[in-house]
DRENGU-885921 format. One record per residue (C-alpha): residue number from 1; x, y, z. Coordinates in nm, 2 decimals, decimal comma, padded with zeros to 4 digits, always signed. Example, Ala and Ser with C-alpha at 12.3 -4.5 7.8 and 13.67 -1.06 7.14 Angstrom:
# residues 2
<seq = 1	east = +01,23	north = -00,45	up = +00,78>
<seq = 2	east = +01,37	north = -00,11	up = +00,71>
# end
This chain:
# residues 322
<seq = 1	east = -00,63	north = +02,92	up = -05,08>
<seq = 2	east = -00,90	north = +03,18	up = -04,95>
<seq = 3	east = -01,21	north = +03,05	up = -04,79>
<seq = 4	east = -01,51	north = +03,27	up = -04,91>
<seq = 5	east = -01,85	north = +03,23	up = -04,73>
<seq = 6	east = -02,12	north = +03,33	up = -04,97>
<seq = 7	east = -02,42	north = +03,39	up = -04,77>
<seq = 8	east = -02,78	north = +03,44	up = -04,86>
<seq = 9	east = -02,94	north = +03,65	up = -04,56>
<seq = 10	east = -03,29	north = +03,57	up = -04,68>
<seq = 11	east = -03,26	north = +03,16	up = -04,66>
<seq = 12	east = -03,43	north = +02,97	up = -04,41>
<seq = 13	east = -03,50	north = +03,08	up = -04,05>
<seq = 14	east = -03,37	north = +03,42	up = -03,98>
<seq = 15	east = -03,25	north = +03,35	up = -03,65>
<seq = 16	east = -03,02	north = +03,04	up = -03,74>
<seq = 17	east = -02,89	north = +03,25	up = -04,05>
<seq = 18	east = -02,81	north = +03,54	up = -03,80>
<seq = 19	east = -02,64	north = +03,32	up = -03,59>
<seq = 20	east = -02,42	north = +03,16	up = -03,83>
<seq = 21	east = -02,34	north = +03,51	up = -03,98>
<seq = 22	east = -02,22	north = +03,60	up = -03,65>
<seq = 23	east = -02,00	north = +03,31	up = -03,59>
<seq = 24	east = -01,83	north = +03,34	up = -03,91>
<seq = 25	east = -01,76	north = +03,72	up = -03,88>
<seq = 26	east = -01,66	north = +03,70	up = -03,52>
<seq = 27	east = -01,39	north = +03,44	up = -03,60>
<seq = 28	east = -01,26	north = +03,56	up = -03,91>
<seq = 29	east = -00,96	north = +03,75	up = -03,76>
<seq = 30	east = -00,88	north = +03,44	up = -03,55>
<seq = 31	east = -00,88	north = +03,22	up = -03,86>
<seq = 32	east = -00,54	north = +03,40	up = -04,01>
<seq = 33	east = -00,75	north = +03,64	up = -04,23>
<seq = 34	east = -00,79	north = +03,34	up = -04,47>
<seq = 35	east = -01,19	north = +03,40	up = -04,46>
<seq = 36	east = -01,36	north = +03,64	up = -04,67>
<seq = 37	east = -01,77	north = +03,70	up = -04,64>
<seq = 38	east = -02,01	north = +03,81	up = -04,91>
<seq = 39	east = -02,35	north = +03,85	up = -04,89>
<seq = 40	east = -02,56	north = +03,80	up = -05,19>
<seq = 41	east = -02,77	north = +04,09	up = -05,32>
<seq = 42	east = -03,02	north = +03,94	up = -05,56>
<seq = 43	east = -03,10	north = +03,60	up = -05,76>
<seq = 44	east = -02,81	north = +03,49	up = -05,97>
<seq = 45	east = -02,57	north = +03,71	up = -05,77>
<seq = 46	east = -02,39	north = +03,43	up = -05,63>
<seq = 47	east = -02,28	north = +03,29	up = -05,97>
<seq = 48	east = -02,17	north = +03,63	up = -06,11>
<seq = 49	east = -01,97	north = +03,69	up = -05,78>
<seq = 50	east = -01,77	north = +03,37	up = -05,80>
<seq = 51	east = -01,68	north = +03,44	up = -06,17>
<seq = 52	east = -01,56	north = +03,78	up = -06,10>
<seq = 53	east = -01,38	north = +03,70	up = -05,80>
<seq = 54	east = -01,18	north = +03,44	up = -05,97>
<seq = 55	east = -01,11	north = +03,67	up = -06,26>
<seq = 56	east = -00,99	north = +03,92	up = -06,03>
<seq = 57	east = -00,82	north = +03,71	up = -05,74>
<seq = 58	east = -00,77	north = +03,34	up = -05,88>
<seq = 59	east = -00,95	north = +03,04	up = -05,77>
<seq = 60	east = -01,09	north = +03,02	up = -05,39>
<seq = 61	east = -01,29	north = +02,78	up = -05,21>
<seq = 62	east = -01,65	north = +02,91	up = -05,20>
<seq = 63	east = -01,90	north = +02,80	up = -04,96>
<seq = 64	east = -02,25	north = +02,84	up = -05,03>
<seq = 65	east = -02,45	north = +02,93	up = -04,72>
<seq = 66	east = -02,82	north = +02,92	up = -04,79>
<seq = 67	east = -03,07	north = +02,67	up = -04,94>
<seq = 68	east = -03,01	north = +02,44	up = -05,26>
<seq = 69	east = -03,07	north = +02,73	up = -05,47>
<seq = 70	east = -02,77	north = +02,93	up = -05,33>
<seq = 71	east = -02,54	north = +02,62	up = -05,36>
<seq = 72	east = -02,67	north = +02,59	up = -05,73>
<seq = 73	east = -02,56	north = +02,95	up = -05,81>
<seq = 74	east = -02,20	north = +02,90	up = -05,65>
<seq = 75	east = -02,14	north = +02,56	up = -05,82>
<seq = 76	east = -02,26	north = +02,72	up = -06,14>
<seq = 77	east = -01,97	north = +03,00	up = -06,09>
<seq = 78	east = -01,73	north = +02,75	up = -05,97>
<seq = 79	east = -01,77	north = +02,54	up = -06,30>
<seq = 80	east = -01,64	north = +02,82	up = -06,49>
<seq = 81	east = -01,32	north = +02,89	up = -06,28>
<seq = 82	east = -01,00	north = +02,64	up = -06,31>
<seq = 83	east = -00,90	north = +02,52	up = -05,94>
<seq = 84	east = -01,21	north = +02,69	up = -05,78>
<seq = 85	east = -01,38	north = +02,47	up = -05,52>
<seq = 86	east = -01,74	north = +02,47	up = -05,37>
<seq = 87	east = -01,87	north = +02,38	up = -05,01>
<seq = 88	east = -02,22	north = +02,41	up = -04,86>
<seq = 89	east = -02,37	north = +02,53	up = -04,52>
<seq = 90	east = -02,73	north = +02,42	up = -04,54>
<seq = 91	east = -02,93	north = +02,71	up = -04,37>
<seq = 92	east = -03,20	north = +02,71	up = -04,61>
<seq = 93	east = -03,55	north = +02,58	up = -04,61>
<seq = 94	east = -03,52	north = +02,21	up = -04,80>
<seq = 95	east = -03,13	north = +02,16	up = -04,77>
<seq = 96	east = -03,17	north = +01,84	up = -04,97>
<seq = 97	east = -02,82	north = +01,82	up = -05,14>
<seq = 98	east = -02,64	north = +01,80	up = -04,81>
<seq = 99	east = -02,86	north = +01,49	up = -04,71>
<seq = 100	east = -02,67	north = +01,30	up = -04,96>
<seq = 101	east = -02,38	north = +01,31	up = -04,72>
<seq = 102	east = -02,31	north = +01,09	up = -04,38>
<seq = 103	east = -02,08	north = +01,18	up = -04,10>
<seq = 104	east = -02,03	north = +01,54	up = -04,20>
<seq = 105	east = -02,05	north = +01,87	up = -04,00>
<seq = 106	east = -02,13	north = +02,13	up = -04,24>
<seq = 107	east = -02,16	north = +02,39	up = -03,97>
<seq = 108	east = -01,83	north = +02,36	up = -03,84>
<seq = 109	east = -01,62	north = +02,66	up = -04,00>
<seq = 110	east = -01,26	north = +02,51	up = -03,97>
<seq = 111	east = -01,38	north = +02,19	up = -04,11>
<seq = 112	east = -01,51	north = +02,40	up = -04,42>
<seq = 113	east = -01,16	north = +02,55	up = -04,45>
<seq = 114	east = -00,96	north = +02,25	up = -04,39>
<seq = 115	east = -01,14	north = +01,97	up = -04,53>
<seq = 116	east = -01,05	north = +01,76	up = -04,83>
<seq = 117	east = -01,27	north = +01,78	up = -05,15>
<seq = 118	east = -01,43	north = +01,50	up = -05,35>
<seq = 119	east = -01,53	north = +01,50	up = -05,76>
<seq = 120	east = -01,89	north = +01,49	up = -05,78>
<seq = 121	east = -02,11	north = +01,50	up = -06,08>
<seq = 122	east = -02,35	north = +01,76	up = -06,22>
<seq = 123	east = -02,62	north = +01,77	up = -06,48>
<seq = 124	east = -02,58	north = +02,00	up = -06,78>
<seq = 125	east = -02,92	north = +02,11	up = -06,91>
<seq = 126	east = -03,04	north = +02,32	up = -07,19>
<seq = 127	east = -03,41	north = +02,46	up = -07,17>
<seq = 128	east = -03,57	north = +02,58	up = -07,46>
<seq = 129	east = -03,84	north = +02,86	up = -07,44>
<seq = 130	east = -04,02	north = +03,03	up = -07,71>
<seq = 131	east = -03,73	north = +02,97	up = -07,92>
<seq = 132	east = -03,45	north = +03,07	up = -07,70>
<seq = 133	east = -03,23	north = +02,85	up = -07,53>
<seq = 134	east = -03,09	north = +02,87	up = -07,16>
<seq = 135	east = -02,82	north = +02,66	up = -07,04>
<seq = 136	east = -02,69	north = +02,59	up = -06,69>
<seq = 137	east = -02,59	north = +02,31	up = -06,43>
<seq = 138	east = -02,79	north = +02,13	up = -06,19>
<seq = 139	east = -02,62	north = +01,92	up = -05,89>
<seq = 140	east = -02,91	north = +01,78	up = -05,70>
<seq = 141	east = -03,24	north = +01,73	up = -05,87>
<seq = 142	east = -03,48	north = +01,83	up = -06,16>
<seq = 143	east = -03,87	north = +01,78	up = -06,11>
<seq = 144	east = -04,16	north = +01,83	up = -06,32>
<seq = 145	east = -04,52	north = +01,76	up = -06,24>
<seq = 146	east = -04,62	north = +01,70	up = -05,89>
<seq = 147	east = -04,31	north = +01,75	up = -05,72>
<seq = 148	east = -04,24	north = +02,08	up = -05,91>
<seq = 149	east = -04,60	north = +02,18	up = -05,82>
<seq = 150	east = -04,52	north = +02,10	up = -05,46>
<seq = 151	east = -04,21	north = +02,34	up = -05,46>
<seq = 152	east = -04,39	north = +02,61	up = -05,66>
<seq = 153	east = -04,67	north = +02,61	up = -05,39>
<seq = 154	east = -04,43	north = +02,61	up = -05,13>
<seq = 155	east = -04,29	north = +02,93	up = -05,24>
<seq = 156	east = -04,62	north = +03,11	up = -05,24>
<seq = 157	east = -04,67	north = +02,97	up = -04,88>
<seq = 158	east = -04,39	north = +03,22	up = -04,76>
<seq = 159	east = -04,57	north = +03,27	up = -04,43>
<seq = 160	east = -04,51	north = +02,88	up = -04,35>
<seq = 161	east = -04,16	north = +02,79	up = -04,27>
<seq = 162	east = -03,96	north = +02,49	up = -04,24>
<seq = 163	east = -04,05	north = +02,12	up = -04,37>
<seq = 164	east = -04,42	north = +02,21	up = -04,25>
<seq = 165	east = -04,45	north = +02,41	up = -04,60>
<seq = 166	east = -04,39	north = +02,10	up = -04,81>
<seq = 167	east = -04,63	north = +01,91	up = -04,62>
<seq = 168	east = -04,91	north = +02,17	up = -04,67>
<seq = 169	east = -04,81	north = +02,22	up = -05,03>
<seq = 170	east = -04,85	north = +01,84	up = -05,08>
<seq = 171	east = -05,20	north = +01,84	up = -04,94>
<seq = 172	east = -05,31	north = +02,14	up = -05,16>
<seq = 173	east = -05,14	north = +01,96	up = -05,47>
<seq = 174	east = -05,31	north = +01,64	up = -05,41>
<seq = 175	east = -05,64	north = +01,80	up = -05,43>
<seq = 176	east = -05,56	north = +01,95	up = -05,78>
<seq = 177	east = -05,36	north = +01,64	up = -05,88>
<seq = 178	east = -05,19	north = +01,83	up = -06,16>
<seq = 179	east = -04,92	north = +01,64	up = -06,32>
<seq = 180	east = -04,77	north = +01,67	up = -06,70>
<seq = 181	east = -04,82	north = +01,56	up = -07,05>
<seq = 182	east = -04,46	north = +01,48	up = -07,17>
<seq = 183	east = -04,26	north = +01,30	up = -07,44>
<seq = 184	east = -03,97	north = +01,17	up = -07,26>
<seq = 185	east = -03,67	north = +01,00	up = -07,45>
<seq = 186	east = -03,33	north = +00,88	up = -07,33>
<seq = 187	east = -03,03	north = +00,79	up = -07,54>
<seq = 188	east = -03,16	north = +00,46	up = -07,62>
<seq = 189	east = -03,55	north = +00,44	up = -07,60>
<seq = 190	east = -03,88	north = +00,65	up = -07,56>
<seq = 191	east = -03,95	north = +00,62	up = -07,20>
<seq = 192	east = -04,28	north = +00,79	up = -07,21>
<seq = 193	east = -04,53	north = +00,97	up = -07,42>
<seq = 194	east = -04,82	north = +01,10	up = -07,26>
<seq = 195	east = -04,96	north = +01,20	up = -06,93>
<seq = 196	east = -04,81	north = +01,16	up = -06,60>
<seq = 197	east = -04,78	north = +01,24	up = -06,23>
<seq = 198	east = -04,42	north = +01,35	up = -06,23>
<seq = 199	east = -04,08	north = +01,29	up = -06,33>
<seq = 200	east = -03,75	north = +01,35	up = -06,13>
<seq = 201	east = -03,43	north = +01,36	up = -06,30>
<seq = 202	east = -03,18	north = +01,32	up = -06,02>
<seq = 203	east = -02,81	north = +01,33	up = -05,93>
<seq = 204	east = -02,89	north = +01,31	up = -05,54>
<seq = 205	east = -03,15	north = +01,11	up = -05,36>
<seq = 206	east = -03,35	north = +01,39	up = -05,20>
<seq = 207	east = -03,60	north = +01,67	up = -05,29>
<seq = 208	east = -03,88	north = +01,85	up = -05,09>
<seq = 209	east = -03,69	north = +01,88	up = -04,76>
<seq = 210	east = -03,61	north = +01,52	up = -04,70>
<seq = 211	east = -03,83	north = +01,33	up = -04,94>
<seq = 212	east = -03,61	north = +01,06	up = -05,05>
<seq = 213	east = -03,76	north = +01,00	up = -05,41>
<seq = 214	east = -03,46	north = +00,85	up = -05,59>
<seq = 215	east = -03,29	north = +00,61	up = -05,36>
<seq = 216	east = -03,10	north = +00,48	up = -05,66>
<seq = 217	east = -02,93	north = +00,80	up = -05,72>
<seq = 218	east = -02,53	north = +00,85	up = -05,66>
<seq = 219	east = -02,37	north = +01,19	up = -05,67>
<seq = 220	east = -02,06	north = +01,05	up = -05,81>
<seq = 221	east = -02,15	north = +00,75	up = -06,02>
<seq = 222	east = -02,17	north = +00,90	up = -06,37>
<seq = 223	east = -02,54	north = +00,84	up = -06,44>
<seq = 224	east = -02,86	north = +01,02	up = -06,41>
<seq = 225	east = -03,16	north = +00,85	up = -06,22>
<seq = 226	east = -03,49	north = +00,90	up = -06,35>
<seq = 227	east = -03,82	north = +00,83	up = -06,19>
<seq = 228	east = -04,14	north = +00,85	up = -06,39>
<seq = 229	east = -04,44	north = +00,80	up = -06,17>
<seq = 230	east = -04,77	north = +00,73	up = -06,41>
<seq = 231	east = -05,09	north = +00,91	up = -06,41>
<seq = 232	east = -05,22	north = +00,72	up = -06,09>
<seq = 233	east = -05,51	north = +00,80	up = -05,91>
<seq = 234	east = -05,53	north = +01,02	up = -05,57>
<seq = 235	east = -05,60	north = +00,70	up = -05,37>
<seq = 236	east = -05,29	north = +00,50	up = -05,52>
<seq = 237	east = -05,08	north = +00,79	up = -05,48>
<seq = 238	east = -05,16	north = +00,83	up = -05,12>
<seq = 239	east = -05,11	north = +00,46	up = -05,06>
<seq = 240	east = -04,76	north = +00,52	up = -05,22>
<seq = 241	east = -04,67	north = +00,84	up = -05,06>
<seq = 242	east = -04,54	north = +00,71	up = -04,71>
<seq = 243	east = -04,30	north = +00,47	up = -04,86>
<seq = 244	east = -04,21	north = +00,71	up = -05,14>
<seq = 245	east = -04,11	north = +00,98	up = -04,86>
<seq = 246	east = -03,86	north = +00,74	up = -04,72>
<seq = 247	east = -03,71	north = +00,58	up = -05,04>
<seq = 248	east = -03,86	north = +00,26	up = -04,98>
<seq = 249	east = -04,11	north = +00,26	up = -05,25>
<seq = 250	east = -03,87	north = +00,06	up = -05,48>
<seq = 251	east = -03,90	north = -00,24	up = -05,28>
<seq = 252	east = -04,30	north = -00,26	up = -05,32>
<seq = 253	east = -04,42	north = -00,54	up = -05,51>
<seq = 254	east = -04,52	north = -00,46	up = -05,88>
<seq = 255	east = -04,40	north = -00,10	up = -05,83>
<seq = 256	east = -04,26	north = -00,13	up = -06,19>
<seq = 257	east = -04,65	north = -00,09	up = -06,30>
<seq = 258	east = -04,65	north = +00,25	up = -06,12>
<seq = 259	east = -04,30	north = +00,38	up = -06,13>
<seq = 260	east = -04,04	north = +00,34	up = -06,44>
<seq = 261	east = -03,69	north = +00,39	up = -06,29>
<seq = 262	east = -03,39	north = +00,41	up = -06,52>
<seq = 263	east = -03,01	north = +00,50	up = -06,52>
<seq = 264	east = -02,91	north = +00,69	up = -06,81>
<seq = 265	east = -02,67	north = +00,96	up = -06,93>
<seq = 266	east = -02,89	north = +01,19	up = -07,15>
<seq = 267	east = -03,26	north = +01,25	up = -07,14>
<seq = 268	east = -03,47	north = +01,47	up = -07,34>
<seq = 269	east = -03,82	north = +01,61	up = -07,23>
<seq = 270	east = -04,07	north = +01,78	up = -07,43>
<seq = 271	east = -04,42	north = +01,93	up = -07,35>
<seq = 272	east = -04,72	north = +01,78	up = -07,52>
<seq = 273	east = -04,95	north = +02,05	up = -07,41>
<seq = 274	east = -04,83	north = +02,40	up = -07,35>
<seq = 275	east = -04,56	north = +02,52	up = -07,12>
<seq = 276	east = -04,41	north = +02,32	up = -06,83>
<seq = 277	east = -04,26	north = +02,43	up = -06,50>
<seq = 278	east = -03,93	north = +02,27	up = -06,41>
<seq = 279	east = -03,78	north = +02,29	up = -06,06>
<seq = 280	east = -03,39	north = +02,32	up = -06,07>
<seq = 281	east = -03,26	north = +02,23	up = -05,74>
<seq = 282	east = -03,54	north = +02,42	up = -05,59>
<seq = 283	east = -03,58	north = +02,71	up = -05,83>
<seq = 284	east = -03,87	north = +02,70	up = -06,09>
<seq = 285	east = -03,82	north = +02,78	up = -06,45>
<seq = 286	east = -04,06	north = +02,77	up = -06,74>
<seq = 287	east = -03,97	north = +02,56	up = -07,04>
<seq = 288	east = -04,11	north = +02,43	up = -07,37>
<seq = 289	east = -03,84	north = +02,14	up = -07,38>
<seq = 290	east = -03,56	north = +02,05	up = -07,17>
<seq = 291	east = -03,26	north = +01,81	up = -07,22>
<seq = 292	east = -03,02	north = +01,69	up = -06,97>
<seq = 293	east = -02,66	north = +01,53	up = -06,98>
<seq = 294	east = -02,45	north = +01,40	up = -06,71>
<seq = 295	east = -02,11	north = +01,52	up = -06,65>
<seq = 296	east = -01,90	north = +01,30	up = -06,43>
<seq = 297	east = -01,63	north = +01,43	up = -06,20>
<seq = 298	east = -01,76	north = +01,79	up = -06,29>
<seq = 299	east = -01,65	north = +02,01	up = -05,97>
<seq = 300	east = -01,47	north = +01,97	up = -05,65>
<seq = 301	east = -01,68	north = +01,98	up = -05,35>
<seq = 302	east = -01,56	north = +02,01	up = -04,97>
<seq = 303	east = -01,66	north = +01,73	up = -04,75>
<seq = 304	east = -01,64	north = +01,83	up = -04,39>
<seq = 305	east = -01,60	north = +01,48	up = -04,23>
<seq = 306	east = -01,73	north = +01,51	up = -03,86>
<seq = 307	east = -01,48	north = +01,54	up = -03,59>
<seq = 308	east = -01,44	north = +01,25	up = -03,35>
<seq = 309	east = -01,71	north = +01,23	up = -03,09>
<seq = 310	east = -01,90	north = +01,52	up = -03,22>
<seq = 311	east = -02,26	north = +01,53	up = -03,12>
<seq = 312	east = -02,38	north = +01,74	up = -03,42>
<seq = 313	east = -02,73	north = +01,65	up = -03,51>
<seq = 314	east = -02,80	north = +01,66	up = -03,87>
<seq = 315	east = -03,18	north = +01,74	up = -03,80>
<seq = 316	east = -03,09	north = +02,08	up = -03,65>
<seq = 317	east = -02,82	north = +02,35	up = -03,71>
<seq = 318	east = -02,83	north = +02,50	up = -03,36>
<seq = 319	east = -02,45	north = +02,39	up = -03,33>
<seq = 320	east = -02,20	north = +02,61	up = -03,51>
<seq = 321	east = -01,86	north = +02,51	up = -03,43>
<seq = 322	east = -01,52	north = +02,68	up = -03,50>
# end
């Protein structure tokens, strides 16, 4: 099976992206011509490319090289191609999905080609806007309210790179403290009706460049994990923020008075006051209402287990191995 590296040249730090591109292209011939490289041209291109490739050549192993948005596009393409596999090299800004794996070296090219895959869950969503439906898959997390506003503001702060952009965006949004006004229903109850600070609909644990907002999530347990943070004051949220970022908020006394956490299979969210912004694996869409459903064992994902004695540091992508 061919391994196709789909690279977003505009992702993350330009120097690191260029370093990885050179490593792949320099070693393509040495790896028995089993590597192909494709550079994305526009938003949504990776999904279209995967579909067209499988149609013309059959299934392959597609490694998304970029941020969570690039990975999302590749997985949405893989989901339509029987036998195709997805993988990731996290050279974007947030890189939250790959944080769900331990002892993995996502930057080792030979491991990306040879490692086994695991079956992971995906979340199928249907968004309605002005009477029109838009469907797709998310693999990590959907955010509405504060978290989504942070991601949206981060994109506007394009002159700031790395995790610091998320920190600045959090500070800006704390001043505004804009949440959402929503009706939230699961398959067995009305979970919320009214104003709130945020809701996260999660398959993975992390968002916002390493914030462990949903520590109870598991990418292969067959459940969606929902967090609903009530419409609390800025002071209360600031006191919660340090533990929230580290995923330790669930251990705080009386946390259920602030956060409603639930595992479910289906969820519907409807705006009670105008349109809402929804962050889908780091990308923003507008919606009047949106529904979610877990799809267990939805796709094959390459898990490049780290070589013995590897010195790879998960906090940096300076090491690019072959």
